[in-house]
N, C-alpha and C positions, 0 to 999 in steps of 0.2 A: 512560318509555315509549320502547322502540325500535319504529322500523316497518321492516317488509319491502316493498319493491316489489310492488306487485299489477297484472296485466296483465287487461284487459278482453278479451271474444273479437275484437274487431278488432285484436289485437295491441298496442294503444296501452297504454304504462304509466301508471298511477294513481299520483300523490303522497299516498299514505295522510295524511301529515302535514297537508299543505295542506288536502287535503278535508276531514280530520276537524275541522281549526280554522274553516274557513267554515262548515261545517255547526253546529260549536259556535256560531259568531257569530249565525246564522239562531235556533238554539233559545234563545241568550241572551236575543235581542231579544224573542222570542215570550214567552220565561219572565217577563221582567221588567214587560212589558205585562201579564201575568196577575196578578203578584205585587204591582206598583205599587199596584193601589188597595186592597190590604188595609191597609197602614199608613197610607194617606189616609182609611181607614174614619171615624174621629171628624170630621176637617176635610169630608168629603162630606155627612156626617149633619148638620152643621152649616150648612153652605151651601145645602144644598137642604131643609133641615128634614123630615127624614126619619127613621123610627125604625130600631132594630137588624135589625128583620125585612124593611124596605124595602131596607137596605142589604145584606142577604145575598143578597136575590133578584137586586140589581145586581151582586154577584160570581157567582151561579150562573147567569145567563144567558148568561155566557161559555163556559162548559162545555156548556150545554144546546145553543148554537149548533153547538159543535164536534161533538156527539154526531150531529146530525141531517145535516151537510154529510159528518161522516166516514163515517157509513154507506152515503150515498149515492157518495162517493167509492171507496167498496170495488167498485163495478162498473167502473171503468175504471182504478183506477189501477196495475194489472198488465200494462194494456195499452198504456198510454202512457210514452213517455220520461220517465224520473224527474226528470230536470234541469229539461224544460220544465215539468211538474208541479209542482215546487217553485217555481222564479221565478214562474208564473203566481200561485200561492197567495200567496206572499211579496207580491207587488205589491200585491193586494187588501188584505193586511195592514196594510203600511203607509199605504194611504189610509185605512183604517177607523179607525187609532192615530191620524193626522190628525183625522178627522172626531171623535173623542174630546175632542181639545183645543178644538175650536170649538163643543162641544156646550152649548147655553145654558140647558137645564132638566133636570131628572131623566130625565125620558122620553128626550128627544134621547139623552143621555149613555147610558140604558139601550139604544137602538136602535144605536149607534156600537159599545158593547160587543157586542152580538149580532154585527154583523158582523165585529168584529176576531176573536172566538171562531170564527166561519165559516170564516175563513180561516186564521188561525194555527193551531188546533187540527189541521186536516188536513195543514198544512205539518209538523207534529211527527211524523204519521205516516210521511210520505215521507221526512223524516231516518234515522228509524229503520230503516227498510226498505233505503236507500240503505247504511246501515252494515252491515246484513246482506248486501247485495249484495258490497260491496267487501272487507270485512274478514273473513279465515278464522276458524274458530269459536276457535281455540285463544287469538286475541286479541281478541275480541269483549268479553270483560269489561273490559278495559284500553281498548278504543275508545269503550264505553258510558261508561266513566267521565270520558272526553273531553268528551262529550256532555252527561253529566249534571251536570259542573262548571258548567254555564249557572246551577244554582238558585243554587248557594253565590254564585257570583259575583254574581249579581244579587241576593243579600242582602246582601253585602259593600260591593260599588260602587254598585250601580244602586239600592237603595231609600234608605240615607242620604243620597247625591245627591238623589234625588228628593225626600225629605222636606224635605231644607233647600232646594231649590229651591220647594217648595210653601210652606213658609214666609215665604221672603223675597220669593218673587214672587208666585205665584198657585198653586192646584192643578191649573192647564191647564199650565203651566211643564213637568213631568216628559213630556207626552205629545208636546208640540213637539219636546224634544230627542230623545225614541225614535223619533219619525217620522223624524228628519234622519238617526239612526244607521242607521233601516232602510234609507234610501237608499243609504248608504255600502256596508252590507252585501251589498245586491241587486246593487250595480255590480260589487263584488268578485267574487260567486258566480257571476254572467251570464257572467264572463271564465274564472274557473278550474274551475268544477265539471266534471266528466267527464260527457258524456251517456251514460247506461245504458238501453240497449234493453230493452223489456219480454220476459219470457220467452215462448217459443212456448206460445200457449193454442188450444186446439180447442174448447171449450166456449163457449156463449154467456154473454153478461155474468150472466143469472138463473142459470144452471146452476153459473157459477162462483162466484158470492155465495152460492149454496144448499150447495155444497160446503164452502165456507169456514166458513159458519155453523153446519153442521150436522157435520162432520168430529168425531169423539169426542176426539180430543186437543185441538183449538181449543175445543171447549164448554168444558172443564175450565180452559183458560186464559183464556178471556173472565169466567168466574165467579172465577178468581184476581183478575183485573184489577179486578172490581167492589170486591171488600173490601179491595183494596191501597190503593186512591183512598179509599174510603169512611173508612178510618181516619184517615187525615190532612187531606183536605179538610173533614170535621165541625169540627174544631179551627182549623187555621192560619188562616182568614179571620177569626176573632173573637180571634185572639192581641193585637193591637194595642189592641184596645178593653180587653179584660181586663187588660192591663198597665196601662194609663191608669187604669180606673176602679176595677179591682176589686185590683190593687197597688200602685198610687197613685204609679206613675211619671210624671215630667212630662212633657208634649208633646215638651219640648225635648231630652229624652235618649232619644224612642223609638228614634231612629236607631241608638243604642248594642246594643240589642236585637238588632239585625238585623245589625249590624257585627260583633257578638260571635259570634251565632250562625253566620252564615256563614263567618266566619273559621275557626271550627273545622271545619265541613261541610266547607269548602274542601281543609282538611289531610286528611280523614279520607276524602274520595271516592276519590283515586287509590289508598289503601290498601285500600279496600273492591275497588274494580276490580283489584289484583293477587289477592286473597285470591278474589275470584270467578272468575279463570282457573286458581286452582292448587287450588282445594277444593270440596268436593260444595255446590251452590248451596242446597240446602233446607235443610242444616244451618246454613249463614249466615244464610240468611231467620229461621230459628226463634231464633238468638241474636240478632240484630238487633231482631225483633219483642218479644223480652222485656225489652230495654232500652228500647224505644221506648213499650212498655205502662206501665213503670213512671214514665216520664218524663212521659207526657200526665196520668196520674192528679196526679202533681205539680204541673203546669201549671194545670190546671183546678180545682183546689183551693186555688189561691194567694192569700194574703191581703194585708194591707199588709206589705211585706217590704223591706228596705235593697235599693238599686239592685244591688250586688253578687249578691245572690241571686237577684235576678229574671233578671240575666247569666248565672249557672249554669244555672238551670232553661231558659231559653230555649235555651242553646247545647247540651245533652245533648238537649233536644226536638227543634230542628231537625236535628242532626246525626244523630241516630238515624232519626228519619222519612226522611231523604234517603238512608241505608245499606241501608235495605229496598228501594229501588229498582233499585241496580247489579246483585245476584245475579237477583231477580225478572224484569228485562227480558232478561237473558241468558238465563235459562230459557224464556223465552216463545219469544224467537228461535230458540234452538237447538232448540225443540221443532217448529219449522214448516219445511217445505220451501220450497225456493226459489222453486218455481212458484204458491206460495200467499201469498208474504211481503207482498207490496206490499198487498194485498187484506185479508190477516189484521189488519196492522198499523194500516191505516185504520179496519177495523170495530172492532178493539180499542182504538184510540185514540177512536172515537165512544162505546164502552162506557165507558172510563174517564173520558171529559169528562161523559157524563150521570149517572155515579155522584159524580162530585166535584160536580156541580151540584145532584143530591138530596141529598146528604150536608151541604153547604152549607144547603139550604132546611131540611132537617130540624134541623140547629142551631137555625136561626133560630126554629123551633116551641117548642123548649126552653128558652130562654132569654129573659127579659124585662128591661127596663131599669126600674130603681130612679128613679121620677120626679124625685127630690130629689138622690140621689147620682150618678146613673147608674150604678151597679154592675150588672155583669151578673148577674142573680140565675138559678140552676139552671144555670151553667156546668158543674158538676159531674157533671150527668146527661150532658153530650156527652162528658166524658172517659171514664164508664163505659162507653158506646155505643162510643166510639173503641178503648177497650183490649178490648173482645170482638170488634172487628173486627181486631184485632192477631193475636189467638190462631185466628182464623178465616183468617187468611192463611195463616200456617204450616201449617193443617191442609189446607187446598187446595192447597198447593206440594207437598205430601206425595201427594196424590191424582193431581196432574199427574205425579209422578215416577214413581209405580205404573205408569203405561200409557206413560209417554215416558222412561224411565230413562236414555238417552243425554243428554236436555236438561240434566240435573243434573251429569254426568259432565264433569272438566275438560277441555277441549278435544276434546269429542266434537263429530261431526257428526249433523245429523238425517238418517236413514235415510228412505226413502220408504215412507210408511204408507198402507196402503189407504184409498181415500176411503169417504165414507158409502154405504150400501146394497150393498159388495159382500162375498162370500163370507168373503175374507180379514177384512174388517172384522168381520163376525159373528164370527168365529173368535177376533181378537184381543179382542174385549170379553167374550165370553163364558165358557162354561165347558167348552172343547173343548181346554184344554191351550195348549201354549205353539207358535210358528209361527217360520220362518227369515224374517229380515227381508233385503231385498234389499240390494246393496250401497249405500254411502251416496251420495246425492245432493243435492248443496249448490253447485251451480253457478249463475253467475251468468245 
């Protein structure tokens, strides 16, 4: 991927490559902190003597905390320096991760996970807003691919390493290492990230959030985010237990599931990024949802299979799930004006995290543990629910494109769209024909 220098309003040039890689580092540690609990599921269930339902709540609390703080952050994120906000949140995230490593009980770990989600989830929304501030629309697909690469990297490098540490030392070891990595990334980010001043805003915080939450374009984006997250978050946390107890994969080989799936995802992510920049985003979402829907049905109905078959299914599932995010997030970023971007991404992250938490908890109610074999009974129901939400993702993406066609077009900028309650907004959403959009506004 090639980068073109960008200049902030103060005249200072921004090194896109360095900035993106630092942001990707923040996203990587945040992502790894979230996903590392998933393969540790069987070990945590054994150490703390908890059921599958209690384990899913341990995973879900991260997203619920991020949802609460993400919504509250929507009041202020467009009013403060992006770098200052990110560094403050990331510092809290590192401390919470260290607390996870020290947790003596299930409930103490639950509290530490809540704190990690509260800080880490909002940090993720600031990262997305900074990408929208710095990177021009024609390169946002590839830029988001760099950030999105944190997920497959977490699968390829983080999870296998974390699993080996947990098996060789203790389940706490991955959290100690992750907290140390966070300190290093924090120091690099504090020195290199560019300060981005907030866009001038005249409305009070309540009015700003009201506009963000009621804007007709934003509302469709929020609903799209819900179904996007629900489709994956209902299945992914239970993948490790299902591979061990349903497919019969030895705990010693679980790391290969994530290593193989992450490697394939790492290869496909930049390809998806380039496709996103040069093709209609909604069409890509439809293609990836079809592939992901088929793979999730295969995964959730998997019985005793050889290791190679489990690796193929897992790789297809993880790569297709990840592929949906690139064009969808680019679609959302392009649909929002710069003046709303920070607040929108914060509220959107809150909604996504809440959806992920609810999806995980919903999956926990659909499955049960066999008392003898520990097999996850009813996992196929989760697969059907996920496939339905896959179809919903594509349908809602088309709905968003219908009122924000520029968002799906390659390299298009977001024009200034009338806010809620205005005459132009009523014309735009009603049956009064078309209207002329003002010149594009997509400045920092």
